[in-house]
N, C-alpha and C positions, 0 to 999 in steps of 0.2 A: 758753423759756418752759417750765415744769413742767405737767403733765395734772391734770384735778379731780380730787379725790381722792373716790371716791364709796362709802361705807360702810355696807352691806344686813344688817341683821340678823334673821335667822330666815329660812328656806332653804322655806318653804312657800309655796301658791301663789302668794301678795303678792311675796313676795323671791325667789322663782324666778324669777317671768316679768318683774317687775319689771330683775331682773340679765340674763335674758336681751334683755331688747330695749336694755339700755343697753349690751352689747357692743359697744365699740369708740368709745363715747364719752366716756369720762376712764379715769381707773385705777380701775377697779371692781373691790369685794372684798365676795364674801359668807360669812357667818360663819354656821354651824349645829354645833348640840351634837351632830349624826346624821353619817353620812356618807354618806345617802341622801338624795332628798325621796321624799316618802310621797303619794301618791293617794289619799287619806282616804276616799273614796267608796267604794272598792271592797276596803277592808280586813273587811267580811263574808264577803266572796267569798273569802278570802285565808284566814280561820279557814277554812269551809267545804272547801277545796283547789278552788274551781273556780278559781281563779287562782294562780299561783308568787309568793315575794317577789319575786324579779326582773322580772315583768309589770307589780307597781305600785311597786316602790321600787329604781328605776335611782340607779347613785352618782352624784356630784353632777358628779365627773369625766368622767362618759360623755354630760355633758347639757349643761354649760356651756364655752361659747366658748375658748378660749384666752386672750383676752385678758383673762378675768373668772378675779380668785385667789379660790381656795376656802381657806378655812381651820375645821379642825374642832375644836372650843373650845367651851367654858362662857362664856357672860357673863356675869363677876360685876360690873359696873358700867360706867354710862354720867355722864361728865362734862359737859353742855352747856356749861358755861363755859369750860375748855379743851378742848373739841371731840375729847374722846377716848373711848376706849371699852378697859377693862380684862378680860383674858382670864385663865381659871383657871391656864393652863400656860404663861405666856409674861411676864416681866419688863416687857417694852418694851410701855407700851401703844398702840391702835393710834390714828391722829390722822384723819379727814377735813375735809374741806370741806364737802361734802352727805350727810347722816346720811338713812337710810328704816329706818325702823319698825317690822317685820315680822314681830314675835316672836309674834304668836297667843297665845292664852290658854291656860290650865292648867286642869285639872279640879278643878272646886269641890265642897268635900265638907261645904260649908254648915255648919261647926265640929260635925259629926254624931258624937259619941263614937265612936271606932273605926274608923272609916270610911275612913280615909286608909291606916290602919296594916293595916286584913282585907280590904277591898275590892280590886276587879281595877279600874282606868282600861282604857278603850280607845279609844285616841289613837294608839297605835304599832305597828309589828309585833311588838315586844319583847311588850306587852297581849296581843295576840291568842294570840301563843305563850303566853304563863301561861296564858289562860282555855282553851286547847286542851287542855292538860296537866292541867289543872284537872279538867275534863270526861272526858278518857280515865282519869286516876286514880280518879274516882268512878266510873268503870263498871268500872274490873275490879276494884274491893272487892267487887262484888256480885255473887254465885254465882248459876249459871242455874238453884238451884232454888230459892230467896229467895223467900217470898211478896209478893203484890203491895204491899199498905200497904205491907210493911218496904221494897221498892225504891223506891216510890213516895218515901218519908222519905227514902231514902238517898241520891237524884237530883235532887232539889228546889233550882232554880237561882232566883236571884231580881235581875233588871235592874232600878236605880233609874232613875228617868227614864223617859216618855211620850213624850218627842219624838221627831225621826226618828230618829236612832239608837237611842235604845232600842228602837223599835219593831223597826227593820230587825234588832238582834240578838238581840231576843226570839223570833222566829218563826226564825229562822235557826236559834238554838240550839235550838229544840223541835223541826224537824224534823229537824234531827242526831240525835237524840240519840231520838227515836224510831225513825229507821231503825234505829241501832246497837240499839237492842232488838231490833228482827225478825231482826238479822243475828247477835246474842247471846241469841237465844231468853230475854231475859227478860221474867217474868210482869207483867201490869199496864202501866204507863204512866209518865213521866218526869215531872216537873211545873216547869214555869216561870212566874214570875210577874214582871209588869211596875209598878210600884209610883212613882204620880206623886200629887203635893200638888196638882195642879189638878184638875178637873171632866173633865177630857176628853184624848184620847189627842192625839197633834201639834198642841198649843196654838198654835202658830206658823202653821201652816199653816189653808184656808180649809175648807168644809163638803165640797167635791164629791171631794177627795183623803181627808178621814177617812172618809167614806163605803168606801173601798176599803182603806183600814190597818185598821180594825173588822172588817172581813169577813176578810184577810188573819188579823189576830189570833185570832179566833175559829175558822176554818180549820185556824191550827198549833194549836188549844187552850191558845194563852199565857192565862194568867189577868191579867185586869185589875183593879187597886187602885186606883183614881181619889178623890181627897180622902183620901189614905192619907199620910202622914209618916213616914221612919223616924226613930226616938230614937236606936237604938243599935246599932252592929256587933260581933258576937264573932265569933272565929274560924269557927265551925260554925252561928251562927245569926245573926239578925236582930230587934229590937224595932219593932215600927210601931206609932201612931197612928193609929186611925180613930174619929169623933164620939166624941174624950175614952174609947176604950175600948183600951188596952194591948195587944198578942198578940205572943207569939213565939215564931219559927218556926225550925226545924233548917233547914238547908242545907250543900248541899255546897260551893256559892261564892254570892258577890255582885258582880256587875258595874255599878261606877257609872258611871253619863252623864247624871248630873240635875245639869248647868248648867256655866258654865264662867266662872273670875276671870280677873283682870290678873296679870298674871308681878308678882311684887315689882320686877323693874327697873324696869317699867312705873309700879307705885303710886311709888315711890320720886323719881320725878321731879318736879320745880320746876316744874310747869307746871299750865296751867287744864284740867279734869276735868271731867265731867259728873259726877251723884250716883251715876251707877255706877261709876266711876272709867275712863270711858270717856276716851280723849283727844279735847280738844278740835280739829278743824280745818276748815282754811278749806276753801270749794271744789274749790279746787286741792289738797287733799290735804295743804299744809302747816299745821305746827303754827301755833296765834295768835300766840307768841310769838319765833316762829322760824324766817325765811324760808326757810331753808339745810335743814331738817328737814320729811322728810314721812312722816304716818303711815299703815298701811291694815289691811284686814283683822279680827280679832276686838277688837283694844284702841281704836280710834279710833271716833269718833261720826260719821257722814257722814250727816246729813240730805237729801240729795237723791237717794233709793235708793227704791227700792220696801220697805215696811215688812216682808215677807218674805226678804229678801236679807239682812238684822244676822244678823250671827254665822254665814255660810255661806263655803265655798270659793268659790264662783261670785261673790261681789262680792271677795273677794278677787282673785279671779284676773282680773277685770275692772278695779279700781283698779290692778294692777299695770301695764295699758297705757297710762293714762293718769300713772301715776305718772313713767313712764319718760319720755313727752314731755314732763312740764314739767319734769323734770332735763334734759333737754338743752336746751331752751328757758330757764330759768335761767342754766345756763351760758354761754349766746349772749347773754342779754341781750334775750330774745325775751318777749311777753307768755307769760302763763301761762294753761291751759285749763281749765273745768270741763267736768263730763259727769253726766247725771242717767242714774241705772243702772235698768234694769226687770230683772225676774226674765225669764229664757231659758226655765225649765220646770225642773220637777223629775222625777226620776227612780229608785224606791225601790224595792231587790230585799228582797221580803218572803215570808222562808222560801227553801225550795229550789224550788220551783215557782213562786211567784205575784212577782207585782211591780205599782206602779200608777205611774202615769204624767200628769204635770199638763204642758199647753203650750196655749198660745192661751187661756188662763184653763178650759180643762176638761178635766177628770180621767177616765182610763180605764183598766180594770184586764183580768184575763183574758188570752189566749194572747198578744193584740195588745202589751198592754203586757210580756210578758215577752219576748218576740220584743224590741222596742225596746229594754229596760232592757239587752239582751243586745248586738245592737248598736253599744249605745254602749260594752259591755266590749270588745269585739273593735274596734271603731276605737280607744281609747284605746291598747290593749296591742297591737294589730297584729299577733296570731301565733294562726294558730288552734289552737295546741295549749294555750290560755287555758285552754279553758272548758272543761267537761262529765267532769273528772276529779273529781266529788264526793269528799272527805276520806273514809276508812275508817277507823271508830273501834274 
């Protein structure tokens, strides 16, 4: 009797940990367009040089059990009727008995003119490399005797979106640039803006942690522009709208963290979705229409979870364990399970010297939060050499 063919699309938190838990349970294949897994919560520390690429982006062939097949390729089509998946570089389709959809979302440019062409997303190692290069190039163009006002204009950066990602990134950028100013003896200071359509920063988080985030933004001298909409992005400037007035701002670079949308592969699936385009799934993670297809992470609406978990790596990680258990149950003819997912806590690195931690419903900052965040980082990378080597621009 042949083994059950289990095909997992996407190698993020949900896909990888589902694959790890399924090793030996069938003929398991993981497909990703990258050759490495990325621990995205520490992409900010990679930007600053506090960790290296190998610390947060290990190769899949180093992580996966020998019984799990790995294919690096771009997925171009999913045919639910024939239970097959098409890949860009293979003429033969992959077929499955059980399918796991864990593709994650993609950057949502919200139809803003020029945004996709001229801004830098921040979701992958290559994005962090591009941003670091842009910052270094901007610094290199400024001679030490440049007047402060000209320096400020030449070293203005904008981060679009003031969620957790935007706040972590903008404080990190501001601290790194200011440190580079001291080292290069530049006059004045850099300018980093974070632009948010809503009326507050980290809108998905509660007031306790927001207080520490706002303090960190202030200490890093990040300009916070709330109730502000980006209208257009050009190569060296953006146009924003606030209270009905448009303003053009010259920039050395803009980073786009303002939202996530579904992958076109998910958008094209003929299955039931929410108004936001999320796949509707049962409490067992199965699609409503297909019991042999499970979906998790950013692309699926799972109602039995704390509201703050929506769209987070933490939820995808927790769902990976449930997905693996339910696939094993499906194969063996046992009853599938459901689970309620709770917030396990949040740790935000805010600049190079500050942090905020939320645990047990309480938030704290200061030295203790920084130590806790560093401890979590050390626990993940398991290497004493991974911290403390701040990137020198």
